[in-house]
TORGU-493509 format. One record per residue (C-alpha): y, z, x; residue in one letter; residue number from 1. Coordinates in nm, 4 decimals. Example, Ala and Ser with C-alpha at 12.3 -4.5 7.8 and 13.67 -1.06 7.14 Angstrom:
2
[[-0.4500,0.7800,1.2300],'a',1],
[[-0.1060,0.7140,1.3670],'s',2],
***
This chain:
83
[[2.0921,-3.1306,0.8633],'x',1],
[[2.4379,-3.1783,0.9921],'x',2],
[[2.5014,-2.8325,1.1362],'x',3],
[[2.3527,-2.7533,1.4757],'x',4],
[[2.4279,-2.3806,1.4522],'x',5],
[[2.0892,-2.2018,1.4548],'x',6],
[[2.2573,-1.8932,1.3066],'x',7],
[[2.3779,-2.0815,0.9997],'x',8],
[[2.2772,-1.9369,0.6653],'x',9],
[[2.2248,-2.1718,0.3741],'x',10],
[[2.2400,-2.0901,0.0059],'x',11],
[[1.9301,-2.1614,-0.1987],'x',12],
[[2.1121,-2.4627,-0.3455],'x',13],
[[2.1899,-2.5990,0.0032],'x',14],
[[1.8315,-2.5413,0.1162],'x',15],
[[1.7070,-2.7159,-0.1978],'x',16],
[[1.9322,-3.0123,-0.1249],'x',17],
[[1.7898,-3.0454,0.2280],'x',18],
[[1.4325,-3.0231,0.0964],'x',19],
[[1.5095,-3.2435,-0.2055],'x',20],
[[1.3594,-2.9886,-0.4414],'x',21],
[[1.5040,-2.7602,-0.7081],'x',22],
[[1.6771,-2.4318,-0.6385],'x',23],
[[1.4040,-2.2610,-0.8421],'x',24],
[[1.1375,-2.4004,-0.6082],'x',25],
[[1.3274,-2.2633,-0.3058],'x',26],
[[1.3370,-1.9269,-0.4843],'x',27],
[[0.9598,-1.9476,-0.5325],'x',28],
[[0.9130,-2.0281,-0.1615],'x',29],
[[1.1249,-1.7304,-0.0553],'x',30],
[[0.9546,-1.4910,-0.2997],'x',31],
[[0.6101,-1.5967,-0.1801],'x',32],
[[0.7092,-1.5513,0.1847],'x',33],
[[0.6468,-1.9138,0.2797],'x',34],
[[1.0187,-1.9540,0.3546],'x',35],
[[1.2073,-1.6646,0.5103],'x',36],
[[1.5318,-1.5540,0.3487],'x',37],
[[1.7991,-1.2941,0.4115],'x',38],
[[1.9508,-1.0890,0.1316],'x',39],
[[2.3224,-1.0184,0.1595],'x',40],
[[2.4228,-0.8170,-0.1425],'x',41],
[[2.3168,-1.0216,-0.4429],'x',42],
[[2.2994,-1.3453,-0.2437],'x',43],
[[1.9756,-1.4822,-0.1050],'x',44],
[[2.0386,-1.6976,0.2022],'x',45],
[[1.7990,-1.9082,0.4064],'x',46],
[[1.8421,-1.9150,0.7853],'x',47],
[[1.8690,-2.2724,0.9097],'x',48],
[[1.6046,-2.2075,1.1762],'x',49],
[[1.3568,-2.0908,0.9087],'x',50],
[[1.4238,-2.4005,0.6999],'x',51],
[[1.3631,-2.6243,1.0021],'x',52],
[[1.0340,-2.4470,1.0744],'x',53],
[[0.9281,-2.4940,0.7133],'x',54],
[[1.0119,-2.8659,0.7321],'x',55],
[[0.8018,-2.8969,1.0498],'x',56],
[[0.5122,-2.7418,0.8606],'x',57],
[[0.5088,-2.4165,1.0537],'x',58],
[[0.4248,-2.1005,0.8656],'x',59],
[[0.6724,-1.8151,0.8418],'x',60],
[[0.6191,-1.5760,1.1332],'x',61],
[[0.6974,-1.2179,1.2247],'x',62],
[[0.9973,-1.3390,1.4253],'x',63],
[[1.1477,-1.4892,1.1084],'x',64],
[[1.2200,-1.1324,0.9987],'x',65],
[[1.4337,-1.0767,1.3072],'x',66],
[[1.8029,-1.1328,1.2493],'x',67],
[[1.9973,-1.2633,1.4263],'x',68],
[[1.7437,-1.5058,1.5719],'x',69],
[[1.6845,-1.5177,1.9454],'x',70],
[[1.6818,-1.8414,2.1489],'x',71],
[[1.3045,-1.8146,2.1985],'x',72],
[[1.2571,-1.8557,1.8230],'x',73],
[[1.3706,-2.2163,1.8493],'x',74],
[[1.1263,-2.3225,2.1172],'x',75],
[[0.8207,-2.4981,1.9795],'x',76],
[[0.6078,-2.3679,2.2670],'x',77],
[[0.7354,-2.0087,2.2496],'x',78],
[[0.4530,-1.7564,2.2205],'x',79],
[[0.4185,-1.5655,1.8976],'x',80],
[[0.5611,-1.2138,1.9123],'x',81],
[[0.3044,-1.0886,1.6617],'x',82],
[[0.0138,-0.9317,1.8431],'x',83],
***
């Protein structure tokens, strides 16, 4: 990924390009909750930080539903906020 902005929102097509899968598969991932997305009107956007977590093999967490993301969301050793 070329952008280093953790607040960046990617379209499903952009997320699919990064994952090297189809846009429909990204849609399936977002519908199933395995990849967090944000709805803005009719658009479904994927936060860059959520895509990076998915690539690392980390499951979607409660903090993925928090927008905008906080710096602690990007730390691999940050404790889970879900209790």
